[in-house]
matplotlib code that plots the C-alpha trace (Angstrom):
import matplotlib.pyplot as plt

x = [-8.5, -10.6, -13.4, -10.8, -9.3, -12.7, -13.4, -10.0, -10.7, -14.1, -12.5, -9.8, -12.3, -14.3, -11.2, -10.4, -13.8, -13.6, -10.2, -11.3, -14.4, -12.3, -14.3, -12.0, -12.1, -11.7, -9.3, -7.2, -3.9, -4.2, -3.7, -1.4, 2.0, 1.9, 5.0, 4.7, 7.7, 7.2, 10.0, 9.8, 9.8, 9.7, 7.0, 7.5, 4.7, 4.9, 1.7, 3.3, 0.4, -2.1, 0.0, 0.2, -3.6, -4.3, -1.9, -3.7, -7.1, -6.0, -4.4, -7.6, -9.7, -7.3, -7.1, -10.9, -11.1, -8.1, -9.3, -9.6]
y = [-9.9, -13.0, -11.6, -10.5, -14.0, -15.6, -13.1, -13.8, -17.5, -17.1, -15.0, -17.5, -20.3, -18.3, -17.6, -21.4, -22.3, -19.8, -21.1, -24.7, -24.2, -22.5, -19.2, -16.6, -12.8, -11.8, -8.8, -10.3, -11.4, -9.7, -6.1, -3.7, -3.9, -7.6, -9.2, -12.1, -13.6, -16.4, -18.3, -21.5, -23.8, -21.3, -19.2, -16.7, -14.7, -12.2, -10.3, -7.2, -4.9, -7.4, -7.9, -4.1, -3.7, -6.6, -5.2, -1.8, -3.5, -5.7, -2.8, -0.8, -3.7, -4.5, -0.8, -0.7, -3.8, -3.1, 0.4, 0.8]
z = [38.0, 38.2, 36.0, 33.4, 33.3, 32.8, 30.0, 28.4, 28.6, 26.8, 24.1, 23.5, 23.3, 20.8, 18.7, 18.8, 17.6, 14.8, 13.7, 14.0, 11.8, 9.2, 9.3, 7.8, 8.0, 4.4, 4.8, 7.6, 6.3, 3.0, 3.9, 2.0, 3.7, 4.3, 2.9, 0.5, -1.4, -3.9, -5.6, -7.5, -4.5, -1.7, -0.2, 2.6, 4.1, 7.0, 7.8, 9.3, 8.8, 10.1, 13.2, 13.7, 13.3, 15.7, 18.2, 18.2, 18.5, 21.4, 23.2, 23.0, 24.3, 27.2, 28.2, 28.4, 30.6, 32.8, 33.9, 37.6]

ax = plt.figure().add_subplot(projection="3d")
ax.plot(x, y, z, "-o")
ax.set_aspect("equal")
plt.show()
């Protein structure tokens, strides 16, 4: 469990650095199925497909690392 927490911490630090530097993954957040509603003074964005894709990827990664 300790090794997993260290690995998770390093991954979170890496994600934080990427977000801080403004490096963007081009397709992330603009997938078909993401909801975008624009009105004159209102903008609503819900990346449902992106959330679903990230959930699948994180589930696979965690299952690989959490095997006994």
